[in-house]
C-alpha positions in Angstrom: -0.3 0.3 0.1 2.0 3.4 -0.9 1.8 6.0 1.8 -0.1 9.5 1.2 1.7 12.1 0.2 3.2 14.6 2.7 1.3 17.8 2.3 3.3 21.1 1.3 4.9 23.1 4.0 5.1 26.7 3.9 8.7 26.3 2.5 7.8 24.2 -0.6 4.3 25.1 -1.4 4.2 27.9 -4.3 0.6 28.6 -2.7 1.9 29.2 0.7 0.3 32.9 1.0 -3.4 31.8 0.6 -3.2 30.2 4.2 0.0 32.0 6.3 -0.3 34.0 8.8 1.9 37.3 8.5 2.9 39.4 10.5 3.5 43.1 10.3 6.7 44.5 11.5 6.5 48.2 11.8 10.6 48.9 11.9 11.0 51.7 14.0 8.8 50.5 16.5 9.9 46.8 17.0 13.1 46.8 18.1 16.2 48.9 18.7 19.9 47.6 18.6 22.1 50.4 18.7 20.5 52.4 21.6 19.2 55.4 19.3 15.9 55.1 20.4 14.5 54.0 17.0 14.0 50.1 16.1 16.3 49.1 13.2 17.4 45.9 11.1 19.3 44.7 13.6 16.7 44.7 16.2 14.5 42.8 13.9 17.1 40.5 13.1 18.0 39.5 17.0 13.8 39.3 17.3 13.7 37.0 14.8 13.4 33.8 17.2 10.8 35.0 18.9 8.4 35.0 15.7 9.5 31.8 14.6 7.9 30.6 18.3 5.3 32.8 17.9 4.1 30.6 14.7 3.6 32.9 11.9 4.5 32.5 8.5 5.8 35.5 6.7 7.0 39.0 8.2 5.6 41.7 6.3 8.0 44.6 6.8 7.1 48.0 6.5 9.3 50.2 4.5 12.7 50.9 6.1 14.3 52.3 3.0 16.0 55.5 2.9 13.6 58.7 3.7 12.9 62.0 5.0 10.1 60.5 7.3 7.9 63.0 6.1 5.2 60.4 6.6 6.8 57.8 8.7 8.6 55.9 5.9 6.5 55.8 3.4 8.2 58.7 1.6 10.5 56.6 0.2 13.8 58.5 -1.5 15.3 55.3 -2.4 13.8 52.3 -3.5 16.7 50.0 -3.4 18.4 50.7 -0.5 18.1 50.8 3.2 17.8 54.0 5.5 21.1 54.0 7.3 19.6 54.9 10.4 17.8 51.3 10.0 21.1 49.2 8.9 22.3 48.4 5.5 21.8 46.0 2.5 23.8 43.5 4.6 21.2 43.7 7.4 18.5 43.0 5.4 20.2 39.8 3.5 20.9 38.9 7.2 17.3 39.0 7.9 16.0 37.4 4.4 18.7 34.2 5.3 17.6 34.3 9.2 14.0 34.0 8.3 14.1 31.3 5.2 16.3 29.1 8.2 13.7 29.8 10.5 11.2 28.4 7.9 9.9 32.1 7.7 8.9 34.0 4.6 9.8 37.9 3.6 7.7 40.4 2.2 8.3 43.9 2.1 6.6 47.5 1.3 6.4 48.9 -2.2 5.2 52.6 -2.5 4.6 52.9 -5.9 1.8 56.2 -6.0 4.1 58.6 -5.0 8.3 58.9 -3.9 9.9 61.6 -1.3 10.2 64.8 -2.9 13.9 64.3 -1.5 14.3 61.5 -4.9 16.0 62.5 -7.5 13.7 62.0 -10.0 11.6 64.6 -7.9 14.7 67.1 -7.6 16.0 66.8 -11.3 11.9 67.8 -11.8 11.9 71.1 -10.0 15.2 72.1 -11.4 13.8 71.4 -15.2 11.1 73.5 -16.8 7.7 72.8 -17.9 6.8 70.0 -20.4 10.3 68.3 -19.6 10.6 64.8 -19.5 11.6 64.9 -16.0 8.4 66.7 -14.8 6.4 64.0 -17.0 7.5 61.3 -14.1 5.2 63.0 -12.1 1.9 65.1 -12.4 2.8 68.6 -12.8 0.1 71.3 -14.3 -0.5 74.9 -14.9 -2.8 76.4 -12.0 -6.3 78.2 -13.2 -7.7 80.9 -12.4 -6.0 84.8 -12.0 -2.3 84.0 -13.0 -2.8 80.4 -12.3 -2.6 81.0 -8.5 -5.3 78.4 -7.8 -4.9 74.7 -7.7 -6.0 72.7 -11.2 -8.4 71.1 -9.4 -10.4 70.0 -6.4 -8.7 66.8 -5.6 -7.8 67.1 -2.2 -5.1 64.8 -0.2 -5.8 62.1 2.3 -4.0 64.6 5.1 -6.2 66.8 5.0 -6.3 70.3 2.3 -5.9 70.4 -1.3 -3.7 67.8 -3.0 -1.5 70.2 -4.9 1.7 71.9 -4.5 3.0 75.2 -6.2 6.4 75.2 -6.9 8.9 78.1 -7.8 7.9 78.6 -11.9 4.4 78.6 -11.2 2.7 75.1 -12.1 1.2 72.8 -9.3 2.5 68.8 -8.6 -0.5 66.2 -7.3 0.2 64.7 -3.8 -2.6 62.5 -2.6 -0.8 62.7 0.6 1.7 64.7 2.2 3.3 67.8 0.3 6.6 65.8 0.8 4.8 62.4 -1.2 4.8 63.8 -4.9 2.3 61.7 -7.0 4.1 59.5 -9.8 2.8 59.4 -13.9 2.1 55.8 -14.1 1.5 57.2 -17.9 5.3 57.5 -17.7 6.7 54.2 -19.2 9.9 54.9 -17.5 7.8 55.0 -14.2 6.6 51.6 -15.1 10.2 50.1 -15.9 11.7 51.8 -12.9 9.1 49.7 -10.7 9.2 46.5 -12.3 13.3 46.6 -12.0 12.7 47.2 -8.4 10.3 44.3 -7.4 13.2 42.2 -9.3 15.9 43.9 -7.4 14.1 42.6 -4.2 13.3 39.3 -5.3 16.8 38.5 -6.5 17.7 39.2 -3.1 15.6 36.6 -1.6 12.1 38.8 -0.7 8.9 36.2 -0.8 6.6 38.9 -1.9 5.2 42.4 -1.9 2.9 44.5 -0.2 1.3 47.3 -2.5 0.6 50.6 -0.6 -2.4 52.4 -1.6 -2.9 50.2 -5.0 -6.0 51.9 -6.0 -4.4 55.0 -7.1 -2.2 54.0 -9.5 -3.8 55.0 -12.5 -5.1 58.6 -12.8 -7.7 60.4 -15.3 -5.2 62.9 -16.3 -6.8 64.3 -19.2 -7.8 67.8 -20.0 -9.9 69.5 -18.2 -8.8 67.3 -14.9 -12.3 65.7 -13.6 -13.8 66.7 -10.1 -12.9 64.5 -6.9 -13.5 66.0 -3.8 -14.4 62.9 -2.2 -11.6 60.8 -2.0 -11.7 56.9 -2.3 -15.1 57.2 -0.1 -17.8 56.9 -2.6 -16.7 55.7 -6.0 -18.5 54.1 -9.1 -18.7 50.7 -9.8 -17.6 50.9 -13.6 -13.8 52.1 -12.9 -14.5 55.5 -14.2 -13.6 57.4 -11.4 -10.7 60.3 -11.9 -8.5 59.2 -8.9 -9.3 55.8 -7.7 -9.7 52.1 -9.0 -9.7 53.2 -12.3 -9.9 50.0 -14.5 -6.3 51.0 -16.3 -4.8 50.0 -12.8 -5.2 45.9 -13.8 -3.2 46.5 -17.2 -0.5 47.6 -14.3 -0.4 44.4 -12.2 -0.8 42.1 -15.1 2.9 43.7 -16.1 3.9 43.1 -12.5 2.4 39.3 -12.0 4.9 38.8 -15.2 7.4 40.3 -13.0 6.3 37.8 -10.6 6.0 34.8 -12.3 9.9 35.0 -13.6 11.0 33.1 -10.0 10.4 30.1 -8.7 8.3 29.6 -6.9 6.4 32.9 -8.2 6.4 36.0 -5.6 3.4 37.2 -4.1 1.5 40.5 -3.6 -1.2 41.5 -1.7 -3.1 45.1 -2.8 -3.9 47.9 -0.1 -7.3 49.5 -0.8 -9.0 51.4 1.3 -12.2 52.0 -0.7 -15.7 50.0 0.5 -15.3 46.5 0.1 -17.2 45.9 -3.3 -17.0 43.6 -6.3 -14.2 45.6 -7.7 -12.1 45.1 -4.9 -11.8 41.4 -4.9 -10.2 42.3 -8.8 -7.2 42.8 -7.7 -6.6 39.4 -6.2 -7.1 38.0 -9.4 -4.4 35.3 -10.1 -3.4 37.4 -13.1 -3.0 40.1 -11.1 -1.8 40.3 -7.4 -3.3 37.3 -5.9 -4.3 38.5 -2.8 -6.1 42.2 -1.8 -6.8 43.6 2.0 -10.2 43.1 3.0 -10.5 45.8 5.8 -14.4 45.0 6.0 -13.5 42.7 9.7 -11.5 46.0 10.6 -13.9 48.1 10.1 -17.0 46.2 11.1 -18.6 46.9 14.8 -19.0 44.3 17.4 -22.2 42.0 16.2 -23.1 38.9 14.8 -25.2 40.0 12.2 -22.2 42.4 11.2 -19.5 39.6 11.0 -21.7 37.5 9.6 -22.1 39.8 6.9 -18.3 40.6 6.2 -17.4 37.0 6.4 -20.4 35.9 3.8 -19.1 39.0 1.7 -15.5 38.2 1.4 -15.2 34.6 1.1 -18.0 35.0 -2.2 -15.7 38.1 -3.2 -12.6 36.2 -3.3 -14.5 33.0 -4.7 -15.4 35.2 -7.8 -12.2 36.4 -8.5 -9.9 33.5 -7.3 -7.7 35.0 -5.5 -6.9 34.6 -1.7 -8.5 35.7 0.8 -7.2 38.0 3.8 -8.6 38.9 6.8 -7.1 42.0 9.2 -7.9 43.3 12.6 -5.4 46.1 13.5 -2.6 47.8 11.3 -0.3 50.8 11.5 -2.9 52.7 10.3 -5.5 52.3 12.9 -6.2 52.3 16.4 -5.7 48.6 17.9 -8.5 46.6 18.1 -8.0 45.9 21.9 -8.7 49.5 22.3 -11.2 50.0 19.3 -13.8 47.1 19.9 -14.4 48.5 23.3 -15.6 51.9 22.1 -19.9 52.1 22.5 -21.6 51.4 19.5 -21.4 54.2 16.4 -18.1 56.1 18.3 -15.9 57.6 15.6 -12.4 56.0 16.9 -11.0 59.7 15.4 -13.3 61.7 17.9 -12.4 59.4 20.4 -8.6 59.9 20.0 -9.3 63.7 19.8 -10.3 63.4 23.5 -6.7 61.9 24.4 -8.6 58.9 25.1 -11.1 60.4 27.9 -14.5 60.7 26.2 -15.7 58.0 26.1 -13.9 56.2 29.2 -12.9 52.6 27.8 -13.7 49.7 29.9 -9.8 48.0 28.9 -11.2 44.4 30.1 -14.2 44.6 27.6 -11.1 45.7 24.7 -9.4 43.0 25.6 -11.9 40.4 25.9 -13.2 40.9 22.1 -10.1 41.6 21.2 -8.9 38.5 21.8 -12.3 37.0 20.8 -12.3 38.1 17.8 -8.5 37.2 16.9 -9.8 34.0 17.4 -12.6 34.3 15.0 -10.7 35.7 12.4 -7.3 32.5 12.9 -10.1 29.8 12.6 -11.7 31.3 9.2 -10.1 30.1 5.4 -7.5 32.4 4.4 -4.6 34.3 5.3 -4.6 36.4 8.6 -2.4 39.4 9.0 -1.4 40.6 12.7 0.1 43.7 13.7 3.3 43.3 15.8 2.4 43.8 19.7 -1.5 42.6 18.8 -0.2 39.3 20.7 0.5 41.3 23.8 -3.0 42.8 23.7 -1.9 46.1 23.2 -4.0 49.0 23.3 -4.3 52.0 21.6 -2.1 54.9 23.2 -4.6 58.1 22.8 -2.7 60.2 24.9 0.4 60.8 23.3 1.0 64.7 24.1 0.7 66.5 21.4 4.3 67.8 20.7 5.6 64.4 20.8 3.4 63.6 17.9 5.4 62.5 14.4 2.3 61.8 11.9 1.9 64.3 9.5 -2.0 64.4 9.5 -2.1 66.2 12.9 -0.4 69.5 11.5 -1.8 68.8 7.7 -5.7 68.6 9.7 -4.8 71.9 11.2 -4.9 69.5 14.8 -8.4 68.3 13.6 -7.4 64.7 13.8 -4.5 63.3 16.1 -3.1 60.5 13.3 -1.8 57.2 13.9 1.1 57.4 16.5 -1.2 55.5 18.9 -1.2 52.1 17.1 3.0 52.9 16.2 4.1 53.0 19.9 7.8 50.9 20.1 7.2 47.5 22.0 7.5 46.7 25.4 9.7 43.6 25.6 10.9 43.5 29.2 9.2 44.7 32.6 11.3 47.2 33.3 14.4 49.5 31.7 14.0 52.6 30.0 11.7 52.1 27.2 10.8 48.3 28.5 13.5 46.0 26.8 12.7 48.2 23.1 16.2 49.4 23.3 19.4 50.7 25.5 17.7 54.3 25.7 14.6 55.9 25.2 11.6 55.3 22.6 11.0 58.0 19.6 7.4 58.1 20.5 6.7 57.7 24.5 5.5 54.3 26.2 3.0 54.1 28.4 4.1 53.6 32.0 2.0 50.4 32.5 3.4 48.8 28.9 6.0 46.8 31.3 3.0 44.6 32.5 2.3 43.7 28.8 5.5 43.3 27.7 6.6 39.9 26.3 8.5 38.9 29.7 5.6 39.6 31.4 3.4 37.1 29.4 5.6 34.3 28.5 4.8 30.9 29.4 2.3 32.2 31.6 -0.7 30.6 31.1 -3.7 32.3 30.2 -1.8 35.2 28.8 -2.2 36.9 25.2 0.4 36.1 24.3 0.2 32.1 25.1 -3.3 32.3 23.5 -2.0 33.8 20.1 1.2 30.6 20.1 -1.5 28.2 20.9 -3.8 29.5 18.4 -1.3 29.5 15.7 0.2 26.1 16.7 -3.8 24.1 16.4 -4.1 26.2 13.5 -1.0 24.5 11.4 -2.1 21.0 13.0 -5.2 20.7 12.0 -6.0 19.9 8.1 -9.3 21.4 8.0 -7.9 25.1 9.1 -5.5 24.5 6.1 -8.2 24.3 3.7 -10.6 26.7 2.1 -13.3 24.1 3.7 -16.0 26.6 5.7 -19.8 26.2 6.6 -21.9 27.8 9.4 -23.1 25.8 12.2 -26.3 26.3 14.3 -25.4 28.8 16.9 -27.5 30.4 19.9 -28.9 34.2 19.3 -26.8 36.6 18.7 -23.4 33.9 18.5 -21.8 32.5 15.1 -20.4 29.2 15.0 -18.8 27.5 11.8 -17.3 24.6 11.1 -13.6 24.1 9.5 -13.4 20.8 7.7 -14.6 17.1 9.6 -14.5 17.8 13.4 -13.5 21.7 14.2 -16.2 24.3 14.9 -15.4 27.7 16.2 -18.3 29.3 18.6 -18.0 32.9 19.1 -20.7 34.6 22.0 -21.5 37.7 21.1 -24.5 38.5 22.5 -24.3 39.8 26.9 -25.1 36.1 28.4 -23.4 32.6 28.6 -24.0 30.1 26.2 -23.4 26.3 26.7 -21.0 24.6 24.8 -22.1 21.5 22.4 -22.8 18.3 24.6 -20.2 16.5 22.4 -17.7 19.4 22.5 -13.8 19.0 23.5 -12.6 22.6 24.0 -9.2 22.7 22.1 -8.6 26.8 22.9 -10.6 29.6 24.4 -9.9 33.3 24.3 -10.2 33.1 28.4 -10.5 30.2 31.1 -14.0 28.3 31.2 -16.6 26.9 33.6 -19.1 24.9 33.7 -19.5 24.2 30.2 -20.4 27.7 29.6 -18.7 30.2 27.4 -19.1 33.3 28.4 -20.4 36.7 26.7 -17.2 38.6 24.4 -15.2 35.1 23.9 -14.6 32.5 21.9 -13.6 28.3 21.7 -12.3 26.5 19.7 -13.4 22.6 19.5 -13.3 19.7 18.3 -16.9 18.0 17.5 -17.8 14.8 16.3 
C-alpha cells in the first residue's frame, strides 16, 4: 500500500500565501539594536526567533528604505537601499537568510503611488522646465484662475487640504498624501519600468512577496480639463471610471507585475492595499493574473455584532471566490487604532473623535476591549485564508490615545490643522521587558513615549504565563498549523445560539463566538481545544470565542 503524500509546507508550497499567517513589523517601533531610540533591522534580526516561536509563516516588513520621514517611512527617496539609520543591505540580507532558516517568509512594502520630494527624480523635476521629460514622471499642471494662482483641480489630500502644491515657476504638482510625497505619473513608461526593476531587485535578494501601498490609486485620468474628485476614495463608481481611484487601467499595471512575479520559482506573491469600501471591484486585485491577494478591511471596520460579522465573512468569501484570489483578514495595522481599544468603543463612536479627546471621552473598559480583541482574533484565525497580524497585538496592546501633542510625529496632525490626531497611537514602540528605559525596546528611550504600565504587557511579563494573550496566540497558531481543516478552504456556518456565530472548518473542528450579553452552553459532544479565556461549567461567557473538537 502506498503512503499518502506529505502535504506541502510553507517552505515548499508555491501557494503558501493563501493560508499564511503574516506578521507586520513596523521597523521603527519593533526593536532598537543601537540605542538611538528608533527600531532597526538589527533589532528585528535579534527577534526573529521570537517570531518563529510565535508561529507566523511570514513577516511583512513596512518601509525600511531611505526616507526623510515626512510620513513615517512611506516617503521614499531610494527604493533599492536601506535607510542608514536602520541598517544596511547586508543587514537586510541577514534577515532574509535568518528568516528562511527558521521557515519564515519575507514580504516587503512597495510604495508606487508617490516618492519622497527628496527622490532624485523629483529634485530633477524641480530643476527642469515645464513640459520636460523629468516633470513628466510626476503630475505637474498649470494652475487655474488669475495668473494660475489657484490649484489645477479640486482634488484633496488624504492628510487634509488640497492635493496640489505650487513650485517656484508657478506650476503645481499633485500629492494625494503629504506635500512631501509627490504622485508619480503612471502613464510614463519609465515609471513603469523603474518599478518592475525594483520588484526584481528585491526578489533577487530572496524576498518572497510584496505589499502594495494604496494600490488602487496609481492610474489616474489626467486628460484636460481635470475632472472633479472632492470625495477621496469613499464614494467610487462601480465601473472603474473615477478620475483618481480604482480605475480600470490600474489592472493593466498589475498584469505586467504578475509577469515579473512569474519569472521566479516559486512565483512571488503580492497583496494590494485599498481602503475603498469593499465591493465586487475590490476583489479584482486578487485575481491570479494580477496580485493574488487584496486586503479586505471589512472585518477591521466592523463594529461588534453577530449579524455584522456574518455579513463581512459572507461577502469576503463570495467576493474572493468570484475573483479566484486568496482571502485575507485584518483586525489591526499601523494605520488604525488597535482593536484591543477599538472594539471597546460604544456603538457608533468614531475612533478619530475618541482619539481627539486623548481617550478620555468615552472612557473605555480595558477588560472589555481585551476580551473582544482576543475573541475576534480567534475567530479570524479560524477563518479560511490568510490572517495578517500587527506587531504587538499578540500582547493585547491597547491604542495609546494620550500621546502629548508636542510628541506627535504623524503628518496628519499638522496637515489637518490639529483636527485629527493621526496614527501614532498604534505605532508606539513595543515593550519586551517589565522594566528599563524603554521596556526592552532598546538601551535608551523610544521615539514615541510609552505608557507607564507597558511593562506589565511586555513579552517578559506574558512569556510562559498560562492564559496570557501571548500564550493564546502561540497556542492558536500551533493548532492552526496542525489541524488539517484549517489549511483548506472548507467553511460552513453551523447552528448557534442567538447573537452568536458558529462555523465548521472541515470534519471535527468548530469555532463558536459569543457576541451576546449572556453565557451560552457549549455543545454536549464538544472538546475545548482553545478558548479566548478560561471557561467554567461548560459555558462560553459573553465576548469570548472557543475552538471545539466536535464529533
